[in-house]
C-alpha positions in Angstrom: -15.6 80.3 30.5 -12.2 78.8 29.5 -11.1 78.9 33.2 -14.2 77.0 34.2 -13.6 74.2 31.6 -10.0 73.9 32.6 -11.1 73.5 36.2 -13.4 70.7 35.3 -10.7 68.9 33.3 -8.1 69.3 36.1 -10.6 67.9 38.6 -11.3 64.9 36.5 -7.6 64.1 36.1 -6.9 64.4 39.8 -9.9 62.1 40.5 -8.5 59.5 38.1 -5.1 59.7 39.7 -6.6 59.2 43.1 -8.5 56.2 42.1 -5.4 54.7 40.5 -3.5 55.3 43.7 -6.1 53.6 45.8 -5.6 50.4 43.8 -1.8 50.5 43.9 -1.6 48.8 47.3 -3.3 45.7 45.9 -1.1 43.5 43.6 -2.7 42.5 40.3 -3.2 38.7 40.2 -0.4 36.9 38.3 -1.2 35.3 35.0 -1.7 31.6 35.5 0.7 29.2 33.8 -1.4 26.1 34.4 -3.7 25.1 31.5 -7.4 25.7 31.9 -9.9 22.9 31.9 -10.9 24.0 28.4 -7.3 23.9 27.2 -6.8 20.4 28.7 -9.9 19.1 27.0 -8.7 20.4 23.6 -5.2 18.9 24.2 -6.6 15.5 25.2 -8.6 15.2 22.0 -5.8 16.5 19.7 -4.5 14.0 17.1 -1.2 12.3 17.5 1.8 13.9 15.9 2.0 13.5 12.1 5.1 12.3 10.3 6.5 13.4 7.0 9.1 12.0 4.6 9.2 8.7 2.8 9.0 5.0 3.5 10.2 2.6 0.8 9.5 -1.1 0.9 10.7 -3.8 -1.6 10.3 -7.5 -2.0 7.7 -10.3 -1.6 4.8 -10.2 -4.1 2.9 -12.5 -1.6 2.9 -9.7 0.9 1.4 -7.2 -1.5 -2.1 -7.3 0.0 -0.9 -7.1 3.6 1.7 -4.4 3.1 -0.6 -2.4 0.8 -3.3 -2.3 3.4 -0.8 -1.3 6.1 0.7 1.4 4.0 -2.7 2.8 3.2 -3.7 2.9 6.9 -0.4 4.6 7.8 -0.6 7.2 5.1 -4.2 8.0 5.9 -3.1 9.0 9.4 0.1 10.6 8.0 -0.8 12.2 4.7 2.7 13.9 4.4 4.4 10.5 4.2 5.1 9.1 0.7 4.8 5.3 1.0 6.1 3.0 -1.8 6.1 -0.7 -2.4 8.1 -2.4 -5.1 6.9 -6.0 -5.7 10.1 -7.7 -6.9 10.1 -11.0 -4.9 11.7 -11.9 -1.6 15.2 -12.4 -2.9 15.3 -9.1 -4.7 13.8 -7.3 -1.6 16.5 -8.7 0.6 19.2 -7.6 -1.8 17.6 -4.1 -2.1 17.7 -3.5 1.7 21.2 -4.9 1.9 22.3 -2.5 -0.7 20.5 0.5 0.9 18.0 0.9 -2.0 15.0 0.7 0.3 14.1 1.2 4.0 12.4 -2.2 4.7 12.8 -5.4 2.7 9.9 -7.8 2.5 10.4 -11.6 2.5 8.0 -14.5 2.6 10.7 -16.7 4.0 13.2 -16.6 6.9 16.7 -15.1 6.2 19.3 -17.6 5.2 22.4 -17.9 7.4 24.6 -16.0 5.0 22.1 -13.2 4.7 21.9 -12.7 8.4 25.7 -12.9 8.6 25.8 -10.0 6.0 24.3 -7.6 8.6 20.6 -8.1 8.0 17.9 -8.5 10.7 14.6 -10.3 10.3 11.4 -9.4 12.2 8.4 -11.7 11.7 5.3 -9.6 10.9 2.7 -12.3 10.3 2.2 -15.9 9.3 0.8 -17.0 6.0 -0.5 -20.2 4.6 0.7 -21.4 1.2 -2.5 -22.6 -0.5 -2.1 -25.4 -3.0 -4.5 -24.3 -5.7 -6.4 -25.9 -8.6 -9.0 -24.7 -11.1 -12.5 -24.7 -9.7 -13.6 -27.2 -12.3 -11.2 -29.8 -11.0 -13.0 -32.4 -8.9 -10.0 -33.0 -6.7 -10.5 -31.4 -3.3 -7.8 -32.9 -1.1 -4.3 -34.2 -1.3 -1.6 -35.4 1.1 1.8 -33.8 1.3 3.2 -37.0 -0.3 0.9 -36.7 -3.2 1.7 -33.1 -3.7 5.4 -33.8 -3.6 5.0 -36.6 -6.2 3.0 -34.3 -8.5 5.7 -31.6 -8.3 8.6 -34.0 -8.8 7.0 -35.7 -11.8 6.2 -39.1 -10.2 2.4 -38.4 -10.7 1.7 -36.8 -14.1 -2.0 -37.5 -14.7 -5.0 -36.3 -12.7 -6.6 -39.8 -13.1 -3.9 -41.2 -10.7 -5.4 -39.0 -8.0 -9.0 -39.8 -8.8 -9.6 -37.0 -11.2 -10.0 -36.7 -14.9 -7.8 -38.3 -17.5 -5.7 -35.3 -18.2 -2.0 -34.3 -17.9 -1.2 -32.3 -14.8 0.2 -28.8 -15.6 2.6 -28.0 -12.8 2.8 -24.3 -12.1 5.3 -22.7 -9.6 7.3 -19.6 -8.8 10.7 -18.5 -10.1 14.0 -19.2 -8.3 14.5 -16.8 -5.4 10.8 -16.6 -4.6 10.0 -16.8 -0.9 6.8 -18.7 -1.7 8.7 -21.3 -3.8 11.3 -21.6 -1.0 8.6 -22.2 1.6 6.7 -24.6 -0.5 9.7 -26.7 -1.6 11.1 -26.8 2.0 7.8 -28.0 3.5 7.1 -30.6 0.7 10.8 -31.6 0.7 11.0 -31.1 -3.1 13.8 -28.5 -3.3 15.8 -28.8 -6.5 13.6 -31.6 -7.6 10.4 -29.9 -8.9 9.5 -30.3 -12.6 7.7 -27.1 -13.5 5.8 -26.5 -16.7 5.9 -22.8 -15.9 7.9 -20.7 -13.4 6.1 -17.4 -12.9 7.4 -14.2 -11.3 4.4 -13.2 -9.1 1.7 -14.6 -6.9 -0.9 -12.9 -9.2 0.5 -14.6 -12.3 0.2 -18.1 -10.6 -3.4 -17.5 -9.6 -4.4 -16.2 -13.0 -2.7 -19.1 -14.8 -4.4 -21.8 -12.6 -7.7 -20.0 -12.9 -7.5 -20.2 -16.7 -6.4 -23.8 -17.0 -8.6 -26.7 -15.7 -5.6 -29.1 -15.6 -3.2 -26.8 -13.7 -2.0 -27.0 -10.1 -0.1 -24.2 -8.4 0.7 -22.7 -5.0 0.1 -19.1 -3.8 -0.2 -17.1 -0.6 -3.5 -17.7 1.2 -3.7 -14.0 1.7 -3.9 -13.4 -2.0 -6.3 -16.0 -3.4 -10.0 -15.4 -4.2 -12.8 -17.4 -5.7 -11.1 -17.7 -9.1 -9.2 -20.8 -7.8 -9.8 -23.6 -5.4 -7.6 -24.2 -2.3 -7.0 -27.9 -1.6 -7.4 -29.5 1.8 -3.9 -30.8 2.8 -3.5 -33.7 5.2 -7.2 -33.3 6.1 -6.9 -29.6 7.0 -8.2 -26.7 5.0 -6.1 -23.5 4.9 -7.5 -20.7 6.9 -6.5 -18.0 9.4 -7.4 -20.3 12.3 -5.6 -23.4 11.0 -2.5 -21.4 10.2 -2.5 -19.8 13.6 -2.9 -23.1 15.5 -0.3 -24.8 13.2 -2.6 -27.6 12.0 -2.3 -26.4 8.4 1.2 -27.6 7.6 2.0 -25.6 4.4 2.7 -22.2 6.0 5.6 -19.7 6.2 6.4 -16.3 7.8 6.0 -12.8 6.4 9.3 -11.1 7.4 10.4 -7.5 7.6 14.1 -7.1 6.8 16.3 -4.2 8.0 20.0 -3.5 8.3 21.4 -4.4 11.7 22.7 -1.5 13.7 21.4 1.2 11.3 18.6 3.5 12.3 15.6 4.0 10.0 14.4 7.5 9.2 11.8 8.9 11.5 8.9 8.1 9.1 10.2 4.6 8.3 10.7 3.8 12.0 7.2 5.1 12.8 5.8 2.8 10.1 7.8 -0.2 11.3 6.6 0.4 14.9 3.0 0.7 13.8 2.8 -2.4 11.6 4.5 -4.6 14.3 2.1 -3.3 17.0 -1.2 -4.8 18.1 -2.9 -1.9 16.5 -2.2 -3.3 13.1 -3.4 -6.9 13.8 -6.9 -6.4 12.5 -5.6 -4.9 9.3 -3.3 -7.8 8.8 -6.1 -10.3 9.5 -8.5 -8.5 7.0 -5.7 -9.0 4.4 -5.7 -12.7 5.0 -2.6 -13.3 7.2 -2.2 -13.9 10.9 -0.5 -11.2 12.9 2.1 -12.4 15.4 1.4 -9.4 17.8 
């Protein structure tokens, strides 16, 4: 019985060997190195590479709404990036990037010659109108640049001189070093001649103060104002995205990104810089109230 079983097993082994030998003359197909159609489909819909690390920005308070929206969009796509914005004012932001305390400085004015000579580079991100604002209760709706200048230099001190109520004009502005103040005074030709009742340190403070005082006048980034204040028509033109873009609204200035000339940004900071200066970010900038240059 055992011999019969052994015979059967031996026969099966020999048969398997024979079958194996029959296939040995035909090479097995090589594994393909080309991606399959399914693999290509997956790769084509895969998200772009994510970045990690940190991006630090510092400067203009007028750019808060714009830079905040851009930072939010970038970190939604790159959740491993830590984005920070320090609203210190244009002058402080320029100093911060010059001293290496942030990746990108934010300025609502162009660089001065001495700042550029100190190794800084300016890239215009967007254009912004500087709205001349009054309290909504104020009946005045339009002023000329000359009238605005006379108000800020103290030649006109009562709203009645402009067709308004018999009330003293409360002149509100920004602190020295503010990009908004620099832009406003340059355009109205009132540099070093303004007579301010209050000099405030942020765009938000100016808007809040004017909103609370029916006799006040101030100036603020068009991108930041809402319905708590009234933006005046200047030289017959109302401030808007369209009138800033076509140049017909005269009280406008650039939003500027400041970096160190000849120094590379970190991978995350460079990716953020490239994104916000691309056409992909234009709609976000517009929604925040400014006019993208790209």
